[in-house]
C-alpha positions as CSV (number, residue, x, y, z in Angstrom):
1,X,-12.7,-98.0,21.9
2,X,-15.6,-96.1,20.1
3,X,-19.1,-96.2,21.6
4,X,-21.6,-97.3,18.8
5,X,-24.4,-95.0,17.6
6,X,-26.7,-97.2,19.3
7,X,-25.8,-96.0,22.8
8,X,-26.7,-92.4,21.8
9,X,-30.3,-91.6,23.3
10,X,-31.6,-90.2,19.6
11,X,-31.8,-93.9,18.9
12,X,-33.1,-95.0,22.2
13,X,-35.8,-92.5,21.6
14,X,-36.8,-93.4,18.5
15,X,-36.5,-96.9,18.8
16,X,-39.0,-96.4,21.9
17,X,-41.2,-94.5,19.2
18,X,-41.1,-97.3,16.8
19,X,-42.1,-99.8,19.4
20,X,-44.9,-97.5,20.2
21,X,-46.2,-97.1,17.0
22,X,-45.6,-92.9,17.3
23,X,-44.9,-91.2,14.5
24,X,-41.3,-90.0,13.6
25,X,-42.1,-86.0,12.5
26,X,-42.3,-84.7,15.6
27,X,-39.3,-86.0,17.4
28,X,-37.3,-84.9,14.1
29,X,-38.8,-81.6,13.8
30,X,-37.3,-81.5,18.2
31,X,-34.1,-83.1,16.8
32,X,-34.0,-80.3,14.2
33,X,-35.2,-77.6,16.3
34,X,-32.3,-78.6,19.4
35,X,-29.3,-78.6,16.8
36,X,-30.3,-75.3,15.7
37,X,-30.6,-73.9,18.7
38,X,-27.5,-75.2,19.9
39,X,-25.3,-74.1,17.2
40,X,-27.3,-70.7,17.6
41,X,-26.4,-70.6,21.2
42,X,-22.4,-71.2,19.9
43,X,-22.7,-68.8,16.9
44,X,-24.1,-66.1,19.4
45,X,-21.4,-67.0,21.9
46,X,-18.5,-66.8,18.7
47,X,-20.1,-63.8,17.9
48,X,-20.1,-62.3,21.1
49,X,-16.4,-63.2,21.6
50,X,-15.8,-61.9,18.0
51,X,-17.7,-58.8,18.9
52,X,-15.6,-58.3,22.4
53,X,-12.4,-58.3,20.6
54,X,-13.7,-56.1,17.8
55,X,-14.8,-53.3,20.5
56,X,-11.0,-53.7,22.0
57,X,-9.4,-53.0,18.4
58,X,-11.7,-50.3,17.8
59,X,-10.9,-48.9,21.2
60,X,-7.3,-49.0,20.5
61,X,-7.8,-48.1,16.5
62,X,-9.3,-44.7,18.0
63,X,-6.4,-44.3,20.8
64,X,-3.8,-45.0,18.0
65,X,-5.7,-42.7,15.5
66,X,-5.5,-39.6,17.8
67,X,-2.2,-40.1,18.9
68,X,-0.6,-40.2,15.1
69,X,-3.2,-37.6,14.2
70,X,-2.0,-35.6,17.0
71,X,1.4,-35.7,16.1
72,X,0.3,-35.1,12.2
73,X,-1.5,-31.7,13.8
74,X,2.1,-31.0,14.9
75,X,4.1,-31.7,12.5
76,X,1.8,-29.6,9.8
77,X,2.1,-26.6,12.4
78,X,5.5,-26.9,12.3
79,X,5.6,-27.1,8.6
80,X,3.4,-24.0,7.8
81,X,6.1,-22.2,10.8
82,X,9.0,-23.4,8.7
83,X,7.1,-22.4,5.8
84,X,6.8,-19.2,6.2
85,X,9.9,-18.6,7.7
86,X,11.3,-20.2,4.8
87,X,9.4,-17.5,2.3
88,X,10.2,-14.8,5.0
89,X,13.8,-16.0,4.3
90,X,13.6,-16.1,0.7
91,X,11.6,-12.9,0.5
92,X,14.6,-11.1,2.5
93,X,17.3,-13.2,0.3
94,X,15.2,-11.9,-3.3
95,X,15.2,-8.3,-1.4
96,X,19.1,-8.6,-0.8
97,X,19.9,-10.1,-4.3
98,X,17.9,-6.6,-5.6
99,X,19.5,-4.4,-3.9
100,X,22.9,-5.8,-4.3
101,X,22.0,-5.7,-8.0
102,X,20.6,-1.7,-7.6
103,X,23.9,-1.2,-6.1
104,X,26.9,-2.9,-8.3
105,X,24.6,-1.1,-11.3
106,X,25.4,2.2,-9.5
107,X,28.9,1.3,-8.6
108,X,29.8,0.8,-12.4
109,X,28.1,3.8,-13.5
110,X,30.3,5.9,-11.0
111,X,33.1,5.3,-12.1
112,X,34.9,8.4,-13.4
113,X,37.3,8.4,-16.4
114,X,39.9,10.4,-13.8
115,X,42.0,8.8,-11.6
116,X,42.0,9.4,-8.3
117,X,44.8,10.9,-7.8
118,X,44.0,13.2,-10.7
119,X,41.2,14.1,-8.6
120,X,43.6,15.0,-5.3
121,X,46.0,16.7,-7.9
122,X,43.0,19.3,-9.1
123,X,41.9,19.6,-5.5
124,X,44.9,20.6,-4.6
125,X,45.5,23.3,-7.2
126,X,41.8,24.2,-6.6
127,X,42.8,24.8,-3.3
128,X,46.1,26.9,-3.9
129,X,43.9,28.8,-6.5
130,X,41.2,30.4,-4.3
131,X,44.4,30.8,-1.4
132,X,46.5,33.1,-4.1
133,X,43.1,34.9,-4.8
134,X,42.8,35.1,-0.9
135,X,45.8,36.9,-0.3
136,X,45.3,39.3,-3.7
137,X,41.6,40.0,-2.3
138,X,43.5,40.7,1.3
139,X,46.1,43.3,-0.6
140,X,43.2,44.9,-2.5
141,X,40.7,45.1,0.7
142,X,43.3,46.0,3.0
143,X,45.3,48.7,0.7
144,X,42.9,49.8,-2.6
145,X,39.6,49.9,-0.6
146,X,41.4,50.9,2.6
147,X,40.0,48.5,4.8
148,X,42.2,49.1,8.1
149,X,40.1,46.1,10.5
150,X,42.3,43.4,10.0
151,X,39.7,40.4,10.7
152,X,37.0,42.9,7.8
153,X,39.5,42.4,5.7
154,X,40.1,39.0,6.1
155,X,36.3,38.8,6.1
156,X,35.8,40.1,3.0
157,X,39.1,38.9,1.1
158,X,37.5,35.3,1.9
159,X,34.3,36.2,0.5
160,X,36.2,37.7,-2.5
161,X,38.1,34.0,-2.7
162,X,35.4,32.4,-2.6
163,X,34.1,33.6,-5.6
164,X,35.7,30.4,-7.0
165,X,33.4,28.2,-5.2
166,X,30.3,30.5,-6.7
167,X,32.1,30.1,-10.2
168,X,32.5,26.3,-9.4
169,X,29.0,24.8,-10.0
170,X,28.3,27.0,-13.4
171,X,31.3,25.4,-15.1
172,X,30.3,22.3,-13.5
173,X,27.1,22.1,-14.5
174,X,27.3,24.2,-18.0
175,X,30.4,22.6,-19.2
176,X,32.2,20.0,-17.4
177,X,28.8,17.7,-16.6
178,X,27.5,18.0,-20.0
179,X,31.1,17.1,-21.5
180,X,31.7,14.1,-19.4
181,X,28.1,12.8,-19.6
182,X,27.7,13.3,-23.9
183,X,30.8,12.9,-24.9
184,X,29.4,12.1,-28.4
185,X,27.3,15.1,-28.7
186,X,29.2,17.4,-30.8
187,X,27.2,20.8,-29.5
188,X,29.0,19.5,-26.1
189,X,32.3,19.1,-27.1
190,X,32.5,22.1,-29.3
191,X,31.2,24.3,-26.2
192,X,34.0,22.4,-24.0
193,X,36.6,23.6,-26.6
194,X,35.4,26.9,-26.9
195,X,35.9,27.0,-23.2
196,X,38.9,25.8,-23.2
197,X,40.5,27.5,-25.6
198,X,39.2,30.8,-24.0
199,X,41.0,30.1,-21.1
200,X,44.0,28.9,-22.9
201,X,44.5,32.1,-24.6
202,X,43.1,34.1,-21.4
203,X,45.5,32.3,-19.3
204,X,48.2,33.0,-21.7
205,X,47.8,36.5,-22.1
206,X,47.3,36.3,-18.0
207,X,50.8,35.0,-17.9
208,X,52.6,37.4,-20.2
209,X,51.1,40.2,-18.7
210,X,52.4,38.8,-15.5
211,X,55.5,38.1,-16.8
212,X,55.9,41.6,-18.4
213,X,54.9,42.9,-14.8
214,X,57.8,40.4,-12.9
215,X,60.3,41.4,-15.6
216,X,59.1,45.3,-14.9
217,X,59.8,44.8,-11.1
218,X,62.7,43.0,-11.4
219,X,64.1,45.8,-13.1
220,X,63.0,48.2,-10.7
221,X,64.4,46.5,-8.5
222,X,67.8,46.5,-10.2
223,X,67.6,50.1,-10.4
224,X,66.9,50.8,-6.3
225,X,69.9,48.8,-5.9
226,X,72.3,51.2,-7.8
227,X,70.4,53.7,-6.4
228,X,71.2,52.4,-2.8
229,X,74.7,51.5,-3.2
230,X,75.0,55.0,-5.1
231,X,74.2,56.0,-1.9
232,X,76.0,54.1,0.1
233,X,79.3,55.4,-1.8
234,X,78.5,59.0,-1.3
235,X,78.3,58.2,2.4
236,X,81.5,56.3,2.6
237,X,83.3,59.1,0.5
238,X,81.6,62.1,2.7
239,X,82.7,60.3,5.9
240,X,85.8,61.9,7.7
241,X,88.2,59.2,8.7
242,X,89.8,61.7,11.5
243,X,86.7,62.4,12.6
244,X,83.5,59.6,11.6
245,X,80.9,61.0,13.8
246,X,80.9,64.4,11.9
247,X,77.7,65.3,10.4
248,X,77.3,65.1,6.9
249,X,77.5,68.4,4.3
250,X,74.3,70.0,3.2
251,X,75.9,68.9,-0.6
252,X,76.1,65.5,0.2
253,X,72.8,65.2,1.6
254,X,71.7,66.9,-1.2
255,X,73.2,64.0,-3.4
256,X,71.3,61.4,-0.9
257,X,68.1,63.5,-1.2
258,X,67.8,63.4,-5.2
259,X,68.7,59.5,-5.1
260,X,65.9,59.0,-2.9
261,X,63.7,60.8,-4.6
262,X,64.6,58.3,-7.7
263,X,64.1,55.5,-5.5
264,X,61.0,56.5,-4.6
265,X,59.8,57.5,-8.2
266,X,60.9,54.1,-9.5
267,X,58.2,52.4,-7.2
268,X,55.8,55.1,-7.8
269,X,56.0,54.2,-11.7
270,X,55.9,50.8,-10.7
271,X,53.3,51.1,-8.8
272,X,51.0,53.4,-11.6
273,X,52.3,51.0,-14.4
274,X,49.6,49.7,-16.3
275,X,51.1,45.8,-16.3
276,X,51.1,46.3,-12.4
277,X,46.9,47.2,-12.7
278,X,46.6,44.4,-15.2
279,X,48.6,42.0,-13.5
280,X,46.6,42.3,-10.4
281,X,43.2,42.4,-12.1
282,X,43.6,40.0,-14.3
283,X,45.2,37.5,-12.0
284,X,42.5,38.0,-9.7
285,X,40.2,36.8,-12.8
286,X,42.6,33.6,-13.5
287,X,42.7,32.5,-9.8
288,X,38.7,32.7,-9.4
289,X,38.0,30.9,-12.9
290,X,41.4,28.4,-12.6
291,X,39.9,27.4,-8.8
292,X,36.6,27.2,-10.1
293,X,38.0,24.8,-13.1
294,X,40.1,22.9,-10.7
295,X,37.3,22.5,-8.2
296,X,34.7,21.5,-10.9
297,X,37.0,18.5,-12.2
298,X,38.0,17.4,-8.8
299,X,34.5,17.2,-6.9
300,X,33.0,14.8,-9.2
301,X,36.3,12.4,-9.7
302,X,36.5,12.5,-5.7
303,X,32.5,12.4,-5.1
304,X,32.3,9.1,-7.8
305,X,35.3,7.7,-5.5
306,X,33.6,9.0,-2.3
307,X,30.3,7.5,-3.2
308,X,31.7,4.2,-4.7
309,X,33.9,3.9,-1.7
310,X,32.4,5.4,1.6
311,X,28.9,5.0,0.7
312,X,28.3,1.8,-1.9
313,X,31.2,-0.8,-0.7
314,X,30.2,-0.3,2.8
315,X,26.7,-0.9,1.8
316,X,27.5,-3.7,-0.7
317,X,29.5,-5.7,1.8
318,X,27.1,-5.2,4.6
319,X,24.7,-6.8,2.4
320,X,26.7,-9.6,1.2
321,X,27.7,-10.5,5.0
322,X,23.6,-10.2,5.4
323,X,23.3,-12.8,2.4
324,X,25.5,-15.4,4.1
325,X,23.8,-15.2,7.3
326,X,20.4,-15.4,5.5
327,X,21.8,-18.1,2.9
328,X,23.3,-20.3,6.5
329,X,19.0,-19.8,7.6
330,X,17.7,-20.4,4.4
331,X,19.5,-23.6,4.3
332,X,18.6,-24.2,8.2
333,X,15.0,-24.3,7.1
334,X,15.1,-26.0,4.3
335,X,16.7,-28.8,5.9
336,X,13.9,-28.5,8.7
337,X,11.1,-28.2,6.3
338,X,12.5,-31.7,5.0
339,X,12.9,-33.3,8.1
340,X,9.2,-31.8,9.2
341,X,7.7,-33.1,5.7
342,X,9.2,-36.5,6.0
343,X,8.0,-36.8,9.3
344,X,4.6,-35.8,8.2
345,X,4.8,-38.5,5.4
346,X,5.6,-40.8,8.1
347,X,2.2,-40.2,10.1
348,X,0.1,-40.0,7.0
349,X,1.7,-43.6,6.2
350,X,0.5,-44.7,9.6
351,X,-2.7,-43.5,9.9
352,X,-3.1,-45.2,6.1
353,X,-2.1,-48.1,7.9
354,X,-4.3,-48.1,11.3
355,X,-7.7,-50.0,10.6
356,X,-10.5,-47.9,9.2
357,X,-12.4,-46.6,12.4
358,X,-15.6,-46.8,9.5
359,X,-14.9,-50.5,8.6
360,X,-14.5,-51.6,12.1
361,X,-17.4,-49.7,13.0
362,X,-20.1,-51.1,10.5
363,X,-18.3,-54.7,11.1
364,X,-19.4,-54.3,14.5
365,X,-22.7,-53.0,13.3
366,X,-22.7,-56.1,11.4
367,X,-22.2,-58.5,14.6
368,X,-24.5,-56.8,16.5
369,X,-27.4,-57.3,13.7
370,X,-26.1,-60.8,13.0
371,X,-26.2,-61.4,16.9
372,X,-29.7,-60.0,17.2
373,X,-31.0,-61.8,14.2
374,X,-29.0,-65.1,16.1
375,X,-31.1,-64.5,19.1
376,X,-34.5,-64.2,17.3
377,X,-33.7,-67.6,15.6
378,X,-32.3,-69.5,18.7
379,X,-35.8,-68.3,20.3
380,X,-37.8,-69.8,17.6
381,X,-35.7,-73.3,17.3
382,X,-35.8,-73.1,21.2
383,X,-40.1,-72.5,20.8
384,X,-40.0,-75.2,17.7
385,X,-37.9,-77.7,20.2
386,X,-40.4,-77.5,23.3
387,X,-43.2,-77.5,20.5
388,X,-42.0,-80.5,19.4
389,X,-41.2,-82.1,22.5
390,X,-45.0,-81.1,23.8
391,X,-46.1,-83.2,20.6
392,X,-44.0,-86.1,20.9
393,X,-45.0,-86.2,24.6
394,X,-48.6,-85.8,23.5
395,X,-48.7,-88.5,21.1
396,X,-47.3,-91.1,23.3
397,X,-49.6,-90.2,26.0
398,X,-52.6,-90.8,23.7
399,X,-51.0,-93.9,22.6
400,X,-50.6,-95.1,26.0
401,X,-53.9,-94.0,26.6
402,X,-55.6,-96.4,23.9
403,X,-53.6,-99.0,25.3
404,X,-54.9,-98.9,28.9
405,X,-58.5,-99.2,30.4
406,X,-60.3,-96.1,32.2
407,X,-59.4,-97.6,35.3
408,X,-55.9,-97.5,35.4
409,X,-56.2,-93.6,33.5
410,X,-58.6,-92.5,36.3
411,X,-55.8,-93.7,38.3
412,X,-52.9,-92.0,36.8
413,X,-54.8,-88.8,36.5
414,X,-55.8,-89.2,40.0
415,X,-51.6,-89.8,41.1
416,X,-51.3,-86.7,38.8
417,X,-53.8,-84.9,40.5
418,X,-53.0,-85.1,44.2
419,X,-49.4,-84.4,44.2
420,X,-48.1,-81.1,46.0
421,X,-47.8,-79.0,43.0
422,X,-51.6,-79.8,42.0
423,X,-53.0,-79.5,44.9
424,X,-51.1,-76.3,45.9
425,X,-52.4,-74.8,42.5
426,X,-56.2,-76.0,43.6
427,X,-55.9,-74.0,47.1
428,X,-54.5,-70.8,45.2
429,X,-57.5,-71.1,42.8
430,X,-60.1,-71.6,45.6
431,X,-58.9,-69.3,48.0
432,X,-59.1,-66.5,44.7
433,X,-55.1,-65.8,45.0
434,X,-55.0,-64.4,48.2
435,X,-52.5,-65.9,50.7
436,X,-53.8,-66.5,54.4
437,X,-53.7,-63.1,56.7
438,X,-53.2,-60.9,53.6
439,X,-56.6,-61.1,51.6
440,X,-59.5,-59.0,51.9
441,X,-61.6,-61.9,53.4
442,X,-59.8,-64.2,55.5
443,X,-60.8,-67.9,55.2
444,X,-63.0,-69.2,58.1
445,X,-61.1,-72.6,58.0
446,X,-57.2,-73.2,58.1
447,X,-54.9,-74.3,55.5
448,X,-55.1,-78.0,56.0
449,X,-58.9,-78.1,56.6
450,X,-59.6,-76.5,53.7
451,X,-57.5,-78.8,51.9
452,X,-59.3,-81.8,53.3
453,X,-62.5,-80.2,52.1
454,X,-60.9,-80.0,48.5
455,X,-60.1,-83.4,48.4
456,X,-63.8,-84.4,49.8
457,X,-65.4,-82.4,47.4
458,X,-63.5,-83.9,44.4
459,X,-64.1,-87.3,45.8
460,X,-67.9,-86.8,46.4
461,X,-67.9,-85.4,42.8
462,X,-66.4,-88.0,41.2
463,X,-68.9,-90.6,43.3
464,X,-71.7,-88.8,41.7
């Protein structure tokens, strides 16, 4: 069963004040101040609990923020490193592609209208012409120049034969290259046509002379064979079957000598022939020019294929292999970059989701300010409550004083005056605040004697 409000102390106090005819304003002020005091005390406790929770939240938030921030910095550093490696790899890939493009363009430009087989054919022909010119030069050196030392003769012959190599750059740069590179120009085509025509005429004339000289040599060989047969017939007829070892007669020897002189005359006529001279001279010139022309045609062809297959293609192969590796590395770096960015976004989102430390600290500052204000208000409420309690007591005391006689009032004062606390205060006042044994001037009476003296003095004062 719930208790009635009449059982409340405030009700009883008000009832007594009403009976005693004491004004209610004083106790109402006390009640108001006391209620505010209690409410403010509870508010202070709640605010302090909230402040403790907030301080713990701030501490956890700072710890979490530091942890996530450190991870975010590591992620940003990782992104920076991966980004630099990615940029470096992309630069390498770009340089690789640019170099591949340059080499591919050079490879396309290095094509030649002649095939590799034609290049080898011209090379073999040029070497053959140089070797033929070497043989002719050796014969000229050994016999015509009368150089008997074989080593010196071959060295001189090789030098003469390599004149074809000397003529090769001249033909290649003046005739072949302008024709190959500028076929659309009439001048280069005209020069090339004139040169080829001249070489054809010169080669035809040389071949004609060589052919005529071969015919003369063939005719001389046949005549020499006839002479040899005649000599053998003369010897056969001059031998005595009965005495084969008998010497030849003088007449037979004379016939043989005549045949040998005719044989030598044929050789001498063949060697001193104009056709022989022209054949040696023109064949040497023809072999030199032919070797230079063949080498001048073969070398650019072989150089193109050499440049394409031996120099450019291996570089292109190495660059393509390096490009494949770079693409794999670039893919890995892009994957790592994406993962690092995702991780960074996660950490940034975690930081965003964390409570703002500035807001929490602002709340903490607000709570501290509220607590200080509540404490001040609590102090004021407590002061007001005590003042109201004092005023209430003072009003009741005044009412009682009006209702009692002077003797009853004096007795009340005397009873309150002779309490232990009041007597102690009296003793302390009369001794000047010094405890016995510790002051500068020690009292002549003992404490209880001094107390009795004070009491007798008070009675004497009241009787008078």
